[in-house]
C-alpha positions in Angstrom: -4.9 53.0 22.8 -2.6 50.5 24.5 1.1 51.4 24.5 4.0 49.1 23.6 5.0 48.5 27.2 1.5 47.5 28.1 1.2 45.4 25.0 4.3 43.5 26.0 3.0 42.9 29.5 -0.3 41.7 28.2 1.4 39.3 25.7 3.4 37.9 28.6 0.2 37.4 30.7 -1.6 35.9 27.7 1.0 33.1 27.4 -0.3 31.5 30.7 -3.7 33.1 31.1 -5.5 34.3 27.9 -8.7 35.3 29.8 -6.6 37.1 32.4 -4.9 39.1 29.6 -8.3 40.1 28.3 -9.4 41.1 31.7 -6.2 43.0 32.3 -6.6 44.9 29.0 -10.1 45.9 30.1 -8.8 47.1 33.5 -6.1 49.1 31.7 -8.5 50.6 29.2 -10.9 51.6 32.0 -8.2 53.2 34.3 -5.9 54.7 31.7 -8.3 55.5 28.9 -6.3 57.1 26.1 -3.4 57.9 28.4 -0.1 56.0 28.7 0.7 54.1 31.8 2.7 57.0 33.3 -0.5 59.0 33.5 -2.2 56.5 35.8 -2.5 57.8 39.4 -3.4 56.2 42.7 -6.7 58.0 42.8 -7.8 56.3 39.5 -6.7 52.9 40.8 -8.5 53.3 44.1 -11.7 54.5 42.5 -11.6 51.5 40.1 -10.9 49.0 42.8 -13.2 50.4 45.4 -16.1 51.7 43.3 -16.1 51.2 39.5 -15.6 47.5 39.4 -18.4 46.9 41.8 -20.9 49.5 40.6 -20.2 49.9 36.9 -19.1 46.5 35.9 -22.1 44.2 35.7 -20.7 40.7 36.6 -20.6 38.1 39.3 -18.5 38.5 42.4 -16.1 35.8 41.2 -15.7 37.5 37.8 -15.1 40.8 39.7 -12.3 39.1 41.7 -10.8 37.6 38.6 -10.7 41.1 37.0 -9.0 42.5 40.0 -6.5 39.7 40.0 -5.8 40.2 36.3 -5.4 44.0 36.8 -2.9 43.3 39.6 -0.9 40.9 37.4 -0.7 43.7 34.8 0.4 46.3 37.2 3.0 44.0 38.6 4.3 43.2 35.2 4.6 46.9 34.6 6.6 47.4 37.8 3.7 49.2 39.5 3.6 47.1 42.6 1.8 49.6 44.7 -1.1 49.6 42.3 -1.1 45.8 42.2 -1.2 45.7 46.0 -4.3 47.9 46.0 -6.1 45.5 43.7 -5.0 42.5 45.8 -5.5 44.0 49.2 -7.8 42.8 51.9 -9.3 46.2 52.0 -10.4 46.0 48.4 -11.8 42.5 49.1 -13.7 43.9 52.0 -15.2 46.7 50.0 -16.2 44.4 47.1 -17.9 42.2 49.8 -19.7 45.2 51.2 -21.1 46.0 47.8 -22.3 42.4 47.6 -24.4 43.1 50.7 -25.9 46.3 49.3 -25.0 49.3 47.3 -25.3 51.6 50.3 -23.0 49.4 52.5 -20.5 49.3 49.7 -20.6 53.0 49.0 -20.1 53.8 52.7 -17.1 51.4 52.8 -15.7 53.1 49.6 -16.1 56.6 51.0 -14.6 55.8 54.3 -11.6 54.0 52.8 -11.1 56.7 50.1 -11.2 59.5 52.6 -8.7 57.7 54.9 -6.4 57.2 51.9 -5.7 61.0 51.9 -5.7 61.2 48.1 -7.8 64.3 47.7 -6.6 67.4 49.4 -8.7 68.8 52.3 -11.2 71.5 51.5 -9.8 74.5 53.4 -11.7 77.7 53.5 -8.7 79.9 53.8 -6.7 78.2 51.1 -7.1 79.7 47.6 
């Protein structure tokens, strides 16, 4: 379910880039699911950009880049510039390129970047 704020942003994108709007909707649906935009977290955006789009979306590298660009345009239109910057980042591009070389190289790049992002709390034995 796409909410009014997202619908308005998609309509704006569609005026100049109908295919981009379709791609942006697909990105939103994948990341947000049934949730509203406020429920989207950085962890979901990173996993999408650094894993899902390369592993679970069967498409060419150029189509993958187009999807990332469209998703960034949507996040920007929603005022979520930090999420847009993730999708447009050189790090995301490097990880997508790594998956192009091989799944294992891409997965290693994803795991290294995701761990360095500090999104998940550390696993501490004495913390319950």
